[in-house]
C-alpha positions in Angstrom: -81.6 -173.7 22.6 -85.0 -175.1 21.6 -86.2 -178.2 23.3 -85.0 -181.3 21.5 -86.6 -184.8 21.3 -84.8 -187.1 23.7 -83.4 -190.3 22.5 -84.6 -193.7 23.6 -81.4 -194.1 25.5 -82.2 -191.0 27.5 -85.7 -192.2 28.3 -84.3 -195.6 29.6 -81.9 -193.6 31.7 -84.7 -191.6 33.3 -86.5 -194.9 34.1 -83.6 -196.6 35.7 -81.7 -193.7 37.3 -82.4 -190.3 38.9 -85.3 -188.8 40.8 -87.6 -187.8 38.0 -90.3 -190.3 39.1 -91.3 -190.4 42.7 -92.3 -193.9 43.7 -91.4 -196.8 46.1 -88.8 -198.2 43.7 -85.1 -197.6 44.3 -83.4 -196.1 41.3 -79.9 -197.2 40.2 -77.1 -195.1 41.6 -74.6 -193.4 39.2 -72.1 -196.2 39.8 -74.7 -198.9 39.3 -75.8 -197.2 36.0 -72.2 -197.0 34.8 -71.7 -200.7 35.5 -74.8 -201.6 33.7 -73.9 -199.4 30.7 -70.5 -201.2 30.5 -72.2 -204.6 30.4 -74.7 -203.4 27.8 -71.8 -202.2 25.5 -70.3 -205.7 25.6 -73.6 -207.5 25.0 -76.1 -207.8 22.1 -78.0 -204.9 23.6 -75.2 -202.4 22.8 -77.1 -199.4 24.2 -79.6 -198.7 27.0 -82.4 -198.5 24.5 -81.8 -202.2 23.8 -83.4 -203.0 27.1 -86.8 -202.0 25.7 -86.7 -205.2 23.8 -86.0 -207.6 26.7 -88.4 -210.3 25.5 -86.4 -213.3 24.2 -83.2 -212.1 26.0 -81.7 -213.9 28.9 -80.6 -210.9 31.0 -79.1 -213.0 33.8 -76.6 -214.7 31.5 -76.0 -212.0 28.9 -75.5 -209.1 31.4 -74.3 -211.3 34.3 -77.2 -210.0 36.5 -78.8 -211.8 39.4 -82.4 -212.7 39.2 -83.2 -209.9 41.7 -81.4 -207.4 39.6 -83.2 -208.5 36.5 -86.6 -208.1 38.2 -85.5 -204.7 39.4 -84.6 -203.5 35.9 -87.9 -204.7 34.6 -89.8 -202.9 37.3 -87.9 -199.7 36.7 -88.5 -199.9 33.0 -92.2 -199.9 33.8 -91.8 -196.2 34.8 -91.9 -195.1 31.2 -95.4 -193.7 31.3 -94.6 -191.6 34.4 -91.3 -190.5 32.9 -93.1 -189.2 29.8 -95.7 -187.4 31.9 -93.1 -185.8 34.1 -91.0 -184.6 31.1 -94.2 -183.0 29.7 -95.0 -181.3 33.0 -91.4 -179.9 33.2 -91.6 -178.6 29.7 -94.8 -176.7 30.5 -93.0 -175.1 33.4 -90.2 -173.9 31.1 -87.7 -176.5 32.3 -85.8 -178.7 29.8 -83.7 -181.8 30.3 -80.6 -183.3 28.6 -78.7 -186.5 29.3 -75.2 -187.7 28.4 -76.8 -189.4 25.3 -77.7 -186.2 23.6 -75.5 -184.5 21.0 -75.7 -181.1 22.9 -74.4 -182.6 26.1 -71.1 -180.8 27.1 -68.3 -183.1 26.0 -66.0 -181.3 28.4 -67.6 -183.3 31.2 -66.4 -186.5 29.6 -62.9 -185.2 29.0 -62.3 -183.9 32.5 -64.7 -185.9 34.8 -64.7 -189.3 32.9 -67.2 -191.6 34.7 -68.1 -188.9 37.2 -69.7 -186.7 34.6 -73.4 -186.0 35.4 -75.8 -188.3 33.7 -78.8 -185.9 33.6 -79.0 -182.1 33.5 -82.1 -179.9 34.0 -82.0 -176.4 32.6 -83.9 -173.3 31.6 -82.5 -170.7 29.3 -80.2 -170.7 26.3 -78.1 -173.9 26.5 -75.7 -172.5 23.9 -74.2 -170.3 26.6 -72.3 -173.4 27.7 -70.4 -173.1 24.5 -68.9 -169.7 25.6 -65.6 -169.4 27.3 -66.7 -169.4 31.0 -64.9 -168.1 34.0 -66.1 -168.4 37.6 -65.6 -166.2 40.6 -65.9 -167.6 44.1 -65.2 -166.4 47.7 -66.6 -166.6 51.2 -70.3 -166.2 52.0 -69.5 -163.6 54.6 -67.5 -161.4 52.4 -66.1 -158.0 53.5 -66.9 -154.8 51.6 -63.4 -154.8 50.1 -63.8 -158.4 48.9 -67.1 -157.5 47.2 -65.5 -154.4 45.6 -62.6 -156.6 44.3 -65.2 -159.1 43.0 -66.9 -156.4 40.9 -63.6 -155.3 39.5 -62.9 -158.9 38.4 -66.3 -159.0 36.8 -65.5 -155.7 34.9 -62.5 -157.5 33.5 -64.6 -160.4 32.4 -67.0 -158.0 30.7 -64.2 -156.1 28.9 -62.8 -159.4 27.5 -66.2 -160.9 26.6 -66.2 -163.9 29.0 -69.4 -165.5 30.3 -69.6 -165.8 34.1 -70.4 -169.2 35.6 -71.5 -169.2 39.2 -73.4 -171.0 41.9 -75.1 -167.8 42.9 -74.5 -168.2 46.6 -74.5 -165.1 48.7 -71.3 -163.1 49.1 -68.8 -162.9 46.3 -70.8 -165.2 44.0 -74.1 -163.4 44.4 -72.3 -160.1 43.8 -70.5 -161.3 40.7 -73.9 -162.7 39.3 -75.7 -159.4 39.9 -72.9 -157.2 38.6 -72.3 -159.3 35.5 -76.0 -159.1 34.5 -76.2 -155.4 35.4 -73.2 -154.7 33.1 -74.8 -156.6 30.2 -72.8 -159.8 30.4 -74.0 -163.4 30.1 -74.2 -165.8 33.0 -74.5 -169.6 33.5 -75.9 -170.2 37.0 -75.1 -173.8 38.0 -77.5 -174.6 40.9 -77.4 -177.5 43.3 -80.9 -176.8 44.5 -84.1 -174.8 43.9 -83.9 -174.5 40.1 -87.6 -173.7 39.9 -87.4 -170.8 42.3 -84.3 -169.4 40.6 -86.1 -169.6 37.3 -88.8 -167.3 38.6 -86.3 -164.9 40.2 -84.3 -164.4 37.0 -87.0 -165.0 34.4 -86.4 -161.7 32.5 -82.7 -162.5 32.0 -83.6 -166.0 30.8 -86.1 -164.5 28.3 -83.4 -162.1 27.1 -81.1 -165.2 26.5 -78.5 -163.8 28.8 -78.9 -166.4 31.5 -78.8 -170.1 31.6 -79.7 -171.9 34.8 -78.6 -175.5 35.0 -78.6 -178.2 37.6 -77.8 -181.9 38.0 -80.6 -182.3 40.5 -84.4 -182.3 40.1 -85.7 -178.7 39.9 -87.3 -178.6 43.4 -84.5 -180.4 45.3 -83.6 -178.8 48.6 -80.1 -177.7 49.7 -77.6 -180.4 50.3 -73.9 -179.8 51.2 -72.6 -182.9 49.5 -74.5 -182.0 46.3 -73.1 -178.5 46.5 -69.5 -179.9 46.5 -70.4 -182.1 43.5 -71.8 -179.1 41.7 -68.6 -177.2 42.4 -66.6 -179.9 40.7 -68.9 -179.5 37.6 -68.2 -175.7 37.6 -64.5 -176.3 37.7 -64.8 -178.8 34.9 -66.7 -176.4 32.6 -64.7 -173.3 33.2 -61.3 -172.4 31.8 -60.4 -170.4 34.9 -61.7 -169.7 38.5 -60.9 -166.6 40.5 -60.8 -167.2 44.2 -61.2 -163.9 46.0 -60.4 -165.3 49.5 -60.4 -168.6 51.3 -59.7 -170.0 54.8 -57.8 -173.2 55.3 -59.9 -176.3 55.8 -63.2 -174.4 55.9 -66.2 -175.4 53.9 -66.9 -176.5 50.4 -65.0 -173.6 48.8 -61.7 -174.8 50.2 -62.4 -178.5 49.6 -63.5 -177.9 46.0 -60.5 -175.8 45.2 -58.1 -178.4 46.6 -60.0 -181.1 44.6 -59.6 -179.0 41.4 -55.9 -178.5 42.1 -55.5 -182.3 42.6 -57.2 -183.3 39.4 -56.3 -180.2 37.3 -59.7 -179.7 35.7 -59.0 -175.9 35.2 -56.8 -173.1 36.4 -57.2 -171.3 39.7 -56.2 -167.6 40.0 -56.0 -166.7 43.7 -56.1 -163.1 44.8 -53.1 -162.4 47.1 -53.3 -158.8 48.1 -51.8 -158.1 51.5 -55.1 -157.6 53.2 -56.3 -161.1 52.2 -53.6 -163.7 52.8 -55.9 -166.7 53.2 -55.2 -167.8 49.6 -51.5 -168.3 50.4 -52.0 -172.0 51.1 -53.8 -172.4 47.8 -50.8 -170.9 46.0 -48.6 -173.4 47.8 -50.8 -176.1 46.5 -50.6 -174.9 42.9 -53.0 -172.0 42.5 -51.6 -169.0 40.5 -51.2 -165.8 42.6 -52.7 -162.6 41.2 -52.9 -159.2 42.7 -55.7 -156.7 42.2 -53.2 -154.4 40.7 -52.8 -156.9 37.9 -56.6 -157.3 37.6 -57.0 -153.6 37.1 -54.1 -153.4 34.6 -54.3 -153.9 30.8 -52.9 -157.4 31.1 -55.4 -159.9 29.6 -56.7 -162.8 31.7 -55.0 -165.4 29.5 -51.7 -163.5 30.0 -52.0 -163.1 33.7 -50.7 -166.6 34.1 -47.6 -166.1 31.9 -47.0 -162.7 33.5 -47.1 -164.3 37.0 -44.8 -167.2 35.9 -42.3 -164.7 34.5 -42.4 -162.6 37.7 -41.9 -165.7 39.9 -39.0 -166.9 37.8 -37.3 -163.5 38.1 -38.0 -163.4 41.8 -36.3 -166.8 42.2 -33.3 -165.7 40.2 -32.9 -162.6 42.3 -33.2 -164.7 45.5 -30.6 -167.2 44.2 -28.3 -164.3 43.2 -28.6 -162.8 46.7 -27.6 -166.2 48.2 -24.5 -166.4 46.0 -23.6 -162.9 46.8 -23.9 -163.7 50.4 -21.6 -166.8 50.0 -19.0 -164.7 48.0 -19.0 -162.1 50.6 -18.4 -164.6 53.4 -15.5 -166.1 51.3 -13.9 -162.7 50.8 -14.1 -162.1 54.5 -12.5 -165.4 55.4 -9.6 -164.7 53.1 
């Protein structure tokens, strides 16, 4: 997608929230911004851009702000020249930005995450890739050779069915899926929680070929942060139709926490690999994930149909189990007679 001109609402957002400008002022948190936005909607300002005309308005009474909050808003709005400068510098580096106030912002975020949808996204590459049907693949960082082989087989299925891969690109299963998807000619959305600038340099040729979009909710040179990684994982679940989990360990790391969070809020489906060698996903299945074997992955069953096939098999299994119980009871009754 070509760079688009940001709306005034977006520019005000950059002034008041986020880390685009580095200075001594404290930006509004996401919760503080959402609260201010709610007040704006129910005032004569209506939209964030209305704050650019604060002369003649009584912010304290109309927005129910304290005098300290009013002064803070005015100081933050004074960042506008720095905001415009930073946006220009990012554009020269091949990095674009989009906010929730732009028409191309992914509406799926609003539908699934509500008020927790990211306010700002930084990206490089073809933003239209987010309009594809995306599937993610995740697994442990220290993956075995068999796990990585299984990961490549899942990617082959994605390629065959024309899905775009969405991944964090972490080492292990995710790095393997990223490399294999690109090598096989597929498209990828890399959702980064840190180091967008470095990743852009690493994958520049794929970006230029419009096969890769790198996107992040954090400033392009932000360092790694475990909490931000978990937040990023929730964004991936919200944007994908399905996630394959190759292997997991109970209560270990962001993979497990994010998967359980997704199962709780039902943002998207989870298909958990349950081959005998890797039984760590059993607890995810108990929590609501859909069990899938590698035999099914390598079959002609389509990904969309894997869910229905599994449901049918589980129903038949339950019927057989119930039948065996009744048979057992009948046998006991016959013996007692």
